[in-house]
Every structure is written in C-alpha cells, then in structure tokens.
C-alpha positions as CSV (number, residue, x, y, z in Angstrom):
1,M,-23.1,-4.8,-18.0
2,A,-21.2,-1.6,-18.6
3,S,-23.1,0.2,-15.8
4,L,-22.3,-2.7,-13.4
5,H,-18.6,-2.3,-14.3
6,T,-18.8,1.5,-13.8
7,A,-20.6,1.0,-10.5
8,A,-17.8,-1.3,-9.3
9,Q,-15.2,1.2,-10.4
10,T,-16.9,4.0,-8.6
11,Y,-17.2,1.9,-5.4
12,R,-13.5,1.1,-5.6
13,L,-12.5,4.7,-6.2
14,N,-14.7,5.8,-3.2
15,Q,-13.2,3.1,-1.0
16,V,-9.6,4.2,-1.9
17,A,-10.4,7.9,-1.6
18,S,-11.9,7.5,1.9
19,A,-9.2,5.2,3.2
20,S,-6.6,6.2,5.8
21,P,-3.0,6.5,4.6
22,L,-2.1,3.2,6.2
23,D,-5.1,1.5,4.8
24,L,-4.0,2.7,1.3
25,V,-0.6,1.1,1.8
26,L,-2.3,-2.2,2.9
27,M,-4.6,-2.0,-0.1
28,A,-1.6,-1.6,-2.4
29,Y,0.0,-4.7,-0.8
30,D,-3.2,-6.6,-1.2
31,A,-3.3,-5.7,-4.9
32,A,0.3,-6.8,-5.3
33,L,-0.4,-10.1,-3.6
34,I,-3.5,-10.7,-5.8
35,G,-1.3,-9.9,-8.8
36,C,1.2,-12.5,-7.7
37,A,-1.5,-15.1,-7.0
38,Q,-2.9,-14.6,-10.5
39,R,0.6,-14.5,-12.1
40,D,-0.4,-11.1,-13.5
41,L,2.8,-9.1,-14.1
42,A,1.0,-5.8,-15.0
43,R,-1.1,-5.8,-11.8
44,T,1.8,-6.9,-9.6
45,T,4.2,-4.2,-10.9
46,E,1.5,-1.5,-10.9
47,A,0.8,-2.2,-7.2
48,I,4.5,-2.3,-6.4
49,T,4.9,1.0,-8.3
50,V,2.2,2.5,-6.1
51,L,4.1,1.3,-3.0
52,R,7.4,2.6,-4.3
53,N,5.9,6.0,-5.2
54,A,4.4,6.3,-1.8
55,L,7.8,6.1,0.0
56,D,8.6,9.2,2.1
57,F,12.4,9.7,1.9
58,S,12.1,12.9,4.0
59,Y,11.0,11.1,7.1
60,D,13.7,8.4,7.3
61,A,15.7,8.0,4.2
62,S,17.4,4.7,5.3
63,I,14.1,2.9,5.9
64,A,12.6,4.3,2.7
65,M,15.6,3.2,0.7
66,G,15.4,-0.3,2.2
67,L,11.8,-0.6,1.3
68,F,12.6,0.9,-2.2
69,R,15.2,-1.9,-2.7
70,L,12.8,-4.6,-1.5
71,Y,10.0,-3.3,-3.8
72,Q,12.5,-3.2,-6.7
73,Y,13.5,-6.8,-5.9
74,C,9.9,-8.0,-5.7
75,A,9.2,-6.4,-9.1
76,E,12.3,-8.1,-10.5
77,L,11.1,-11.4,-9.1
78,A,7.7,-11.0,-10.7
79,R,9.3,-10.1,-14.1
80,K,11.3,-13.3,-13.8
81,G,8.2,-15.3,-13.0
82,D,9.1,-16.0,-9.4
83,Y,5.7,-14.8,-8.1
84,D,5.9,-17.1,-5.0
85,Q,9.0,-15.5,-3.7
86,A,7.7,-12.0,-4.5
87,A,4.4,-12.8,-2.7
88,Y,6.3,-14.2,0.3
89,L,8.3,-10.9,0.7
90,L,5.3,-8.7,0.1
91,R,3.2,-10.7,2.5
92,E,5.8,-10.3,5.2
93,L,5.9,-6.6,4.6
94,R,2.1,-6.3,4.6
95,D,1.9,-8.3,7.8
96,T,4.3,-5.8,9.4
97,W,2.2,-2.8,8.3
98,A,-0.9,-4.6,9.6
99,K,0.8,-4.9,13.0
100,V,1.6,-1.2,12.9
101,K,-2.0,-0.5,12.2
102,E,-3.1,-2.7,15.1
103,S,-0.6,-1.0,17.5
104,M,-1.8,2.4,16.4
105,A,-5.4,1.4,17.1
106,A,-4.5,0.0,20.5
107,A,-2.6,3.2,21.4
108,T,-5.5,5.5,20.4
109,P,-8.7,3.5,20.9
110,A,-11.0,6.5,20.8
111,A,-9.2,8.2,18.0
112,P,-11.0,8.8,14.6
113,T,-9.8,7.2,11.4
114,V,-6.2,8.3,10.9
115,G,-6.1,11.2,8.4
116,P,-3.2,12.6,6.4
117,A,-2.3,15.2,9.1
118,A,-2.8,12.9,12.1
119,K,-0.1,12.0,14.5
120,I,0.5,8.9,16.6
121,P,1.8,9.0,20.2
122,G,5.4,10.1,20.3
123,G,4.8,12.7,17.6
124,A,5.5,10.4,14.6
125,P,3.4,11.0,11.5
126,A,0.4,8.6,11.1
127,T,2.0,7.3,7.9
128,T,4.8,5.9,10.2
129,G,7.3,7.5,8.0
130,A,8.5,5.1,5.3
131,N,5.3,4.9,3.4
132,R,3.0,7.8,3.0
133,A,-0.4,7.8,1.5
134,P,-0.4,7.5,-2.3
135,A,-1.6,10.8,-3.8
136,G,-3.3,12.1,-7.0
137,A,-2.8,9.7,-9.9
138,A,-1.5,7.0,-7.6
139,I,-5.0,6.8,-6.0
140,S,-6.6,6.3,-9.4
141,T,-4.0,3.7,-10.2
142,L,-4.6,2.0,-6.8
143,A,-8.3,2.0,-7.4
144,A,-7.7,0.3,-10.8
145,V,-5.6,-2.5,-9.4
146,V,-7.5,-3.2,-6.2
C-alpha cells in the first residue's frame, strides 16, 4: 500500500511540476475548493497560502493587494467554519482565472503550453500579473494538497 501512496505522490508532483503557471494557480484554487467541500481547515488554508504566496506585487500592486485581501478573507471564513462562503468566493475567482486561460488559448491557438517566460499578446506576462507560478517549496506544498 505504501508504494501505491508513493506512486500517487510522484504522479501529483510530476503533474504540478509540468503545469503552466496559470494551471498551477487553477490547481491551487481546486485544492482550496476541495478543502472547503471537505470542511478541511488545514487543506483549505494551505491552498490559500499557496495562492497568496504566488501573488506578484511587482506587476500590479493594486490587483495583487486586492487578491491578497480576498485570500485573507477566505482563510478567515474557513477558520470561522463558513466554508460555503469561502468556497463561493474562491469559485468566482477560479472561474475568472479559467476564463483568462480560455482567452489566452483563443488568442494563441498554435502556441505551446505557456511557460514561465512566455508572453501573451500585448506584452503582458503569461501569468497575467497578479498571480505568478508558485515556486520551490510552494510547488511541493501544492502537490501535497492537490
């Protein structure tokens, strides 16, 4: 049974390590939503922490700060046991990022998977500014909560 657990961990780590920056953000939202559905405070707050740590204040500080405050509020809701409201807000944010991904795919249909240094039309970074790809320890954390 331990080898099955290790294989699953390896698969998740590979999935996270090979994902685009935007896919990593979506995975973190998914993990937070699963945590809310399971009423799992640790999982929910870990995923929200990954999202918060992925914020890129150097691109647009006002957007990043707005997201930071929303993430803090969602974590506070989870701590108070209001998982439904936290999930509602996180789902709205996740749906917005999913639409960004769709519009990026439509704008560059022949483009390869978005990488860390890729750009979208208009010169904006592929991470769309406010959230950048989680790095280093955050990837391991994300793999653990996904």
